C-alpha positions as CSV (number, residue, x, y, z in Angstrom):
1,M,-26.3,43.0,-89.2
2,S,-29.8,43.1,-87.7
3,Q,-28.4,44.4,-84.5
4,G,-27.0,47.4,-86.4
5,L,-30.4,48.1,-87.8
6,L,-32.0,47.8,-84.4
7,A,-29.4,50.1,-83.0
8,A,-30.2,52.7,-85.7
9,G,-33.9,52.3,-85.0
10,S,-33.4,52.8,-81.3
11,V,-31.4,56.0,-81.9
12,L,-34.3,57.3,-83.9
13,Q,-36.7,56.4,-81.2
14,R,-34.6,58.1,-78.6
15,S,-34.3,61.3,-80.7
16,V,-38.1,61.5,-81.2
17,G,-38.7,61.1,-77.5
18,A,-36.0,63.6,-76.5
19,P,-37.0,66.1,-73.8
20,G,-36.6,69.1,-76.1
21,N,-39.4,67.7,-78.4
22,Q,-42.1,67.5,-75.8
23,P,-45.2,69.6,-76.6
24,Q,-45.4,72.9,-74.9
25,P,-48.7,74.4,-73.8
26,Q,-49.9,76.6,-76.7
27,S,-51.2,80.1,-76.5
28,P,-54.3,81.3,-78.5
29,E,-51.9,83.1,-80.8
30,D,-50.0,79.8,-81.5
31,D,-53.4,78.1,-82.2
32,D,-54.4,80.8,-84.6
33,R,-51.1,80.6,-86.4
34,K,-51.4,76.9,-86.6
35,V,-54.9,77.2,-88.1
36,R,-53.8,79.8,-90.6
37,R,-50.8,77.7,-91.6
38,R,-52.9,74.6,-92.1
39,E,-55.4,76.6,-94.1
40,K,-52.7,78.0,-96.3
41,N,-51.2,74.6,-96.8
42,R,-54.6,73.2,-97.7
43,V,-55.1,75.9,-100.3
44,A,-51.6,75.3,-101.7
45,A,-52.2,71.6,-101.9
46,Q,-55.6,72.1,-103.7
47,R,-53.8,74.5,-106.2
48,S,-51.1,71.9,-106.7
49,R,-53.5,69.1,-107.4
50,K,-55.6,71.3,-109.8
51,K,-52.4,72.3,-111.7
52,Q,-51.4,68.6,-111.9
53,T,-54.8,67.6,-113.2
54,Q,-54.8,70.4,-115.8
55,K,-51.3,69.2,-116.9
56,A,-52.5,65.6,-117.2
57,D,-55.6,66.8,-119.2
58,K,-53.5,68.8,-121.5
59,L,-51.2,65.8,-122.1
60,H,-54.2,63.6,-122.8
61,E,-55.5,66.1,-125.4
62,E,-52.1,66.3,-127.0
63,Y,-52.0,62.4,-127.1
64,E,-55.4,62.3,-128.7
65,C,-54.4,64.8,-131.4
66,L,-51.2,62.9,-132.2
67,E,-53.1,59.6,-132.4
68,Q,-55.5,61.2,-134.9
69,E,-52.6,62.7,-136.9
70,N,-50.9,59.3,-136.9
71,T,-54.0,57.6,-138.2
72,V,-54.3,60.2,-141.1
73,L,-50.6,59.8,-142.0
74,R,-50.9,55.9,-142.0
75,R,-53.9,56.2,-144.3
76,E,-51.9,58.5,-146.6
77,I,-49.0,56.1,-146.6
78,G,-51.3,53.3,-147.6
79,K,-52.7,55.3,-150.5
80,L,-49.3,56.4,-151.7
81,T,-48.0,52.8,-151.5
82,E,-51.0,51.7,-153.7
83,E,-50.3,54.5,-156.1
84,L,-46.6,53.6,-156.3
85,K,-47.6,49.9,-157.0
86,H,-50.0,51.0,-159.8
87,L,-47.5,53.4,-161.4
88,S,-44.7,50.8,-161.3
89,E,-47.0,48.3,-163.0
90,A,-48.0,50.9,-165.6
91,L,-44.3,51.7,-166.3
92,K,-43.4,48.0,-166.7
93,E,-46.2,47.6,-169.2
94,H,-45.1,50.8,-171.0
95,E,-41.4,49.7,-171.2
96,K,-42.5,46.5,-173.0
97,M,-43.8,48.4,-176.0
98,C,-42.1,51.9,-175.8
99,P,-40.6,52.6,-179.2
100,L,-37.9,54.8,-177.7
101,L,-36.6,52.0,-175.5
102,L,-36.9,49.4,-178.3
103,C,-35.0,51.4,-181.0
104,P,-31.3,50.3,-181.1
105,V,-30.3,53.8,-182.2
106,N,-31.1,55.1,-178.8
107,F,-28.5,52.9,-177.2
108,L,-25.6,54.4,-179.2
109,P,-23.4,56.8,-177.1
110,I,-23.8,60.3,-178.3
111,P,-20.5,62.4,-178.1
112,R,-21.1,65.4,-176.0
113,P,-18.7,68.4,-175.6
114,D,-16.9,68.7,-172.3
115,P,-18.2,71.8,-170.6
116,V,-14.9,72.4,-168.8
117,A,-12.8,72.1,-171.9
118,G,-14.5,75.1,-173.5
119,C,-13.4,77.3,-170.6
120,L,-9.7,76.3,-170.6
121,P,-7.1,78.4,-172.7
122,R,-5.6,76.6,-175.7
């Protein structure tokens, strides 16, 4: 198996050193073109890095805002939970002495007319 890897590596080495890939003497125009291409590439790389940094900064700001909102919401949940506990206790205390709940008359079923029966023909 290692021979197969060596063979593949040697093929790569041979293709890199192939006679068609040998450097040619460059003219001044080629040098200028190369310099312009490198400068253009350098500017594009700077622009790309700047854009990437701006995107990261924006994501960090969004993260900070969401963290703050999360903290506010957790605080509100805590307050509402406390309020629910307080109101539940108050209701339990009220139910112990509520005259409407203690009166046995309130537990008798009250006949109510059927709303559908009034619409049907006789």
